[in-house]
BALOBA-1460 file (C-alpha; in Angstrom, 3 decimals):
// residues 177
<rec num="1" residu="m" x="0.000" y="0.000" z="0.000"/>
<rec num="2" residu="t" x="1.290" y="3.440" z="-0.922"/>
<rec num="3" residu="l" x="0.306" y="6.365" z="1.281"/>
<rec num="4" residu="s" x="0.690" y="9.881" z="-0.083"/>
<rec num="5" residu="p" x="1.885" y="12.094" z="2.789"/>
<rec num="6" residu="a" x="0.074" y="15.063" z="1.240"/>
<rec num="7" residu="r" x="-3.284" y="13.252" z="1.362"/>
<rec num="8" residu="t" x="-2.830" y="11.077" z="4.453"/>
<rec num="9" residu="t" x="-3.052" y="11.967" z="8.129"/>
<rec num="10" residu="l" x="-2.008" y="10.056" z="11.205"/>
<rec num="11" residu="v" x="-4.635" y="10.303" z="13.943"/>
<rec num="12" residu="v" x="-3.312" y="9.311" z="17.377"/>
<rec num="13" residu="v" x="-6.154" y="8.720" z="19.842"/>
<rec num="14" residu="d" x="-6.016" y="9.214" z="23.621"/>
<rec num="15" residu="l" x="-2.335" y="8.661" z="24.369"/>
<rec num="16" residu="m" x="-2.645" y="10.403" z="27.697"/>
<rec num="17" residu="p" x="-0.827" y="9.294" z="30.867"/>
<rec num="18" residu="r" x="-4.020" y="8.272" z="32.682"/>
<rec num="19" residu="i" x="-4.970" y="5.962" z="29.798"/>
<rec num="20" residu="v" x="-1.501" y="4.753" z="28.763"/>
<rec num="21" residu="e" x="-0.810" y="3.618" z="32.341"/>
<rec num="22" residu="q" x="-3.815" y="1.267" z="32.388"/>
<rec num="23" residu="d" x="-3.342" y="-2.472" z="31.996"/>
<rec num="24" residu="m" x="-4.008" y="-3.056" z="28.289"/>
<rec num="25" residu="g" x="-3.818" y="-6.063" z="26.031"/>
<rec num="26" residu="p" x="-2.065" y="-7.311" z="24.004"/>
<rec num="27" residu="h" x="0.300" y="-4.314" z="23.920"/>
<rec num="28" residu="r" x="1.463" y="-2.274" z="26.903"/>
<rec num="29" residu="g" x="0.681" y="1.422" z="26.730"/>
<rec num="30" residu="a" x="4.392" y="2.283" z="26.587"/>
<rec num="31" residu="d" x="4.809" y="0.061" z="23.515"/>
<rec num="32" residu="v" x="1.826" y="1.697" z="21.807"/>
<rec num="33" residu="v" x="3.344" y="5.114" z="22.551"/>
<rec num="34" residu="a" x="6.722" y="4.072" z="21.121"/>
<rec num="35" residu="r" x="5.131" y="2.870" z="17.865"/>
<rec num="36" residu="a" x="2.930" y="5.975" z="17.635"/>
<rec num="37" residu="v" x="6.039" y="8.143" z="18.042"/>
<rec num="38" residu="r" x="7.720" y="6.276" z="15.150"/>
<rec num="39" residu="l" x="4.647" y="6.891" z="13.008"/>
<rec num="40" residu="a" x="4.327" y="10.550" z="13.991"/>
<rec num="41" residu="d" x="8.015" y="11.220" z="13.327"/>
<rec num="42" residu="a" x="7.794" y="9.571" z="9.905"/>
<rec num="43" residu="f" x="4.625" y="11.439" z="8.958"/>
<rec num="44" residu="r" x="6.201" y="14.749" z="9.967"/>
<rec num="45" residu="r" x="9.419" y="14.013" z="8.020"/>
<rec num="46" residu="a" x="7.381" y="13.077" z="4.947"/>
<rec num="47" residu="g" x="5.353" y="16.297" z="5.159"/>
<rec num="48" residu="g" x="2.195" y="14.553" z="6.339"/>
<rec num="49" residu="t" x="-0.318" y="15.742" z="8.894"/>
<rec num="50" residu="v" x="-0.305" y="14.466" z="12.485"/>
<rec num="51" residu="v" x="-3.500" y="14.776" z="14.518"/>
<rec num="52" residu="l" x="-3.188" y="14.317" z="18.270"/>
<rec num="53" residu="v" x="-6.449" y="13.608" z="20.085"/>
<rec num="54" residu="r" x="-7.183" y="13.694" z="23.782"/>
<rec num="55" residu="v" x="-10.412" y="13.432" z="25.703"/>
<rec num="56" residu="e" x="-11.825" y="15.745" z="28.333"/>
<rec num="57" residu="r" x="-14.713" y="14.847" z="30.570"/>
<rec num="58" residu="p" x="-17.575" y="17.255" z="29.939"/>
<rec num="59" residu="n" x="-19.192" y="19.331" z="32.677"/>
<rec num="60" residu="v" x="-16.449" y="18.947" z="35.273"/>
<rec num="61" residu="a" x="-14.524" y="21.794" z="36.859"/>
<rec num="62" residu="e" x="-11.177" y="20.039" z="36.597"/>
<rec num="63" residu="q" x="-9.868" y="17.184" z="34.456"/>
<rec num="64" residu="p" x="-8.327" y="14.167" z="36.222"/>
<rec num="65" residu="p" x="-4.538" y="14.056" z="36.613"/>
<rec num="66" residu="g" x="-2.839" y="12.666" z="33.500"/>
<rec num="67" residu="s" x="-5.292" y="14.222" z="31.045"/>
<rec num="68" residu="g" x="-2.653" y="15.887" z="28.858"/>
<rec num="69" residu="f" x="-0.643" y="14.194" z="26.128"/>
<rec num="70" residu="v" x="2.136" y="11.797" z="27.061"/>
<rec num="71" residu="r" x="5.506" y="13.533" z="27.109"/>
<rec num="72" residu="e" x="6.703" y="11.676" z="23.986"/>
<rec num="73" residu="l" x="3.787" y="13.037" z="21.948"/>
<rec num="74" residu="e" x="3.555" y="16.646" z="22.999"/>
<rec num="75" residu="p" x="2.097" y="18.539" z="20.029"/>
<rec num="76" residu="r" x="4.474" y="20.171" z="17.573"/>
<rec num="77" residu="p" x="3.636" y="23.496" z="15.884"/>
<rec num="78" residu="d" x="2.282" y="21.910" z="12.662"/>
<rec num="79" residu="d" x="0.249" y="19.191" z="14.415"/>
<rec num="80" residu="v" x="-3.532" y="19.373" z="14.641"/>
<rec num="81" residu="v" x="-4.761" y="19.067" z="18.237"/>
<rec num="82" residu="i" x="-8.266" y="17.778" z="18.879"/>
<rec num="83" residu="v" x="-9.928" y="17.824" z="22.278"/>
<rec num="84" residu="k" x="-12.968" y="15.562" z="22.232"/>
<rec num="85" residu="r" x="-15.709" y="15.127" z="24.765"/>
<rec num="86" residu="t" x="-17.136" y="11.934" z="23.280"/>
<rec num="87" residu="i" x="-15.641" y="8.554" z="22.427"/>
<rec num="88" residu="g" x="-14.661" y="9.382" z="18.842"/>
<rec num="89" residu="a" x="-12.540" y="12.241" z="17.509"/>
<rec num="90" residu="f" x="-14.965" y="13.567" z="14.887"/>
<rec num="91" residu="y" x="-18.193" y="14.455" z="16.686"/>
<rec num="92" residu="g" x="-18.323" y="18.130" z="17.601"/>
<rec num="93" residu="t" x="-14.632" y="18.790" z="16.899"/>
<rec num="94" residu="g" x="-14.574" y="20.032" z="13.295"/>
<rec num="95" residu="l" x="-11.963" y="17.388" z="12.468"/>
<rec num="96" residu="a" x="-13.536" y="16.316" z="9.153"/>
<rec num="97" residu="d" x="-13.526" y="19.900" z="7.828"/>
<rec num="98" residu="r" x="-9.984" y="20.519" z="9.024"/>
<rec num="99" residu="l" x="-8.790" y="17.393" z="7.205"/>
<rec num="100" residu="r" x="-10.686" y="18.230" z="4.014"/>
<rec num="101" residu="d" x="-9.228" y="21.759" z="4.086"/>
<rec num="102" residu="r" x="-5.773" y="20.112" z="3.955"/>
<rec num="103" residu="g" x="-6.731" y="17.805" z="1.078"/>
<rec num="104" residu="i" x="-6.688" y="14.686" z="3.254"/>
<rec num="105" residu="d" x="-8.526" y="11.609" z="1.976"/>
<rec num="106" residu="t" x="-6.892" y="8.856" z="4.076"/>
<rec num="107" residu="v" x="-6.717" y="8.467" z="7.857"/>
<rec num="108" residu="v" x="-4.185" y="6.183" z="9.588"/>
<rec num="109" residu="l" x="-5.263" y="5.367" z="13.134"/>
<rec num="110" residu="a" x="-3.250" y="4.541" z="16.249"/>
<rec num="111" residu="g" x="-3.923" y="4.845" z="19.975"/>
<rec num="112" residu="l" x="-6.004" y="3.565" z="22.849"/>
<rec num="113" residu="a" x="-8.232" y="1.757" z="23.166"/>
<rec num="114" residu="t" x="-8.835" y="-0.261" z="20.030"/>
<rec num="115" residu="t" x="-12.529" y="-0.930" z="20.727"/>
<rec num="116" residu="m" x="-13.273" y="2.509" z="22.126"/>
<rec num="117" residu="g" x="-11.688" y="5.736" z="20.843"/>
<rec num="118" residu="v" x="-9.928" y="4.149" z="17.870"/>
<rec num="119" residu="e" x="-12.939" y="2.198" z="16.618"/>
<rec num="120" residu="s" x="-15.352" y="5.080" z="17.179"/>
<rec num="121" residu="t" x="-13.037" y="7.436" z="15.300"/>
<rec num="122" residu="a" x="-12.680" y="4.894" z="12.482"/>
<rec num="123" residu="r" x="-16.427" y="4.510" z="12.050"/>
<rec num="124" residu="a" x="-16.867" y="8.275" z="11.871"/>
<rec num="125" residu="a" x="-13.937" y="8.644" z="9.463"/>
<rec num="126" residu="a" x="-15.562" y="6.107" z="7.151"/>
<rec num="127" residu="d" x="-18.919" y="7.870" z="7.514"/>
<rec num="128" residu="h" x="-17.208" y="11.112" z="6.440"/>
<rec num="129" residu="g" x="-15.816" y="9.382" z="3.329"/>
<rec num="130" residu="f" x="-12.185" y="8.975" z="4.390"/>
<rec num="131" residu="d" x="-10.213" y="5.848" z="3.566"/>
<rec num="132" residu="v" x="-9.084" y="4.248" z="6.819"/>
<rec num="133" residu="v" x="-5.891" y="2.367" z="7.692"/>
<rec num="134" residu="f" x="-5.162" y="0.840" z="11.090"/>
<rec num="135" residu="a" x="-1.657" y="0.532" z="12.565"/>
<rec num="136" residu="a" x="-2.589" y="-2.646" z="14.431"/>
<rec num="137" residu="d" x="0.402" y="-2.804" z="16.757"/>
<rec num="138" residu="a" x="0.265" y="0.938" z="17.508"/>
<rec num="139" residu="m" x="-3.018" y="0.394" z="19.324"/>
<rec num="140" residu="s" x="-4.205" y="-1.915" z="22.060"/>
<rec num="141" residu="g" x="-7.452" y="-3.005" z="23.587"/>
<rec num="142" residu="v" x="-8.621" y="-3.058" z="27.140"/>
<rec num="143" residu="t" x="-8.153" y="-6.823" z="26.740"/>
<rec num="144" residu="t" x="-6.289" y="-8.926" z="24.189"/>
<rec num="145" residu="a" x="-9.526" y="-10.680" z="23.184"/>
<rec num="146" residu="e" x="-11.264" y="-7.365" z="22.424"/>
<rec num="147" residu="h" x="-8.277" y="-6.111" z="20.449"/>
<rec num="148" residu="d" x="-7.933" y="-9.314" z="18.424"/>
<rec num="149" residu="h" x="-11.668" y="-9.426" z="17.670"/>
<rec num="150" residu="a" x="-11.605" y="-5.822" z="16.485"/>
<rec num="151" residu="l" x="-8.581" y="-6.433" z="14.226"/>
<rec num="152" residu="t" x="-9.930" y="-9.614" z="12.669"/>
<rec num="153" residu="v" x="-13.694" y="-8.987" z="12.524"/>
<rec num="154" residu="v" x="-14.715" y="-5.348" z="12.945"/>
<rec num="155" residu="l" x="-11.974" y="-3.041" z="11.695"/>
<rec num="156" residu="p" x="-11.347" y="-4.787" z="8.332"/>
<rec num="157" residu="r" x="-14.906" y="-3.752" z="7.415"/>
<rec num="158" residu="f" x="-13.839" y="-0.097" z="7.653"/>
<rec num="159" residu="g" x="-10.317" y="-0.184" z="6.281"/>
<rec num="160" residu="e" x="-7.008" y="-1.927" z="5.944"/>
<rec num="161" residu="v" x="-5.268" y="-3.412" z="8.988"/>
<rec num="162" residu="l" x="-1.464" y="-3.163" z="8.776"/>
<rec num="163" residu="t" x="1.512" y="-3.239" z="11.107"/>
<rec num="164" residu="t" x="3.393" y="-0.077" z="12.007"/>
<rec num="165" residu="d" x="6.252" y="-1.248" z="9.796"/>
<rec num="166" residu="a" x="3.904" y="-1.724" z="6.823"/>
<rec num="167" residu="v" x="2.442" y="1.772" z="7.289"/>
<rec num="168" residu="l" x="5.964" y="3.218" z="7.467"/>
<rec num="169" residu="a" x="6.989" y="1.324" z="4.336"/>
<rec num="170" residu="g" x="3.951" y="2.770" z="2.555"/>
<rec num="171" residu="l" x="5.162" y="6.311" z="3.308"/>
<rec num="172" residu="q" x="8.486" y="5.686" z="1.579"/>
<rec num="173" residu="p" x="8.874" y="7.243" z="-1.863"/>
<rec num="174" residu="a" x="8.435" y="4.839" z="-4.737"/>
<rec num="175" residu="a" x="11.672" y="3.353" z="-6.045"/>
<rec num="176" residu="q" x="13.029" y="5.120" z="-9.124"/>
<rec num="177" residu="p" x="13.332" y="2.896" z="-12.229"/>
């Protein structure tokens, strides 16, 4: 699969300390963060768009500790930052319009948790007409069984499921003849 950096965005969902530190399966939060950092760095180098998403609880005076981005994924000046108040990153955030304004037609997803924020964002991305790609090992479920079910049954209905390495390979320029 070839991914055009000009038309593809990486959307990283909910990599916040209070979520990353939870017991996830099959991948530890720290491993998901490390793979998401590799993806974000590659997208930035290739001139692609990186969208960092975090959730805030609505109608509370103060967010719980650990509600910012993990240190490794602090937003850079050209990144798009989305603060959501629902499970998915599209509802009420203007994300679809912001991506269309940049000429984006493909969304690569990573983050936590596979069957929550990632899946909800994927469904909405598909509903908005974006092609969807999943970096399967740059996300994790609350449990291994949930994650595996999502990767083998649910998510392939919305897009292509690849490894981080396969996504990175797709960002590489085509070989010259």
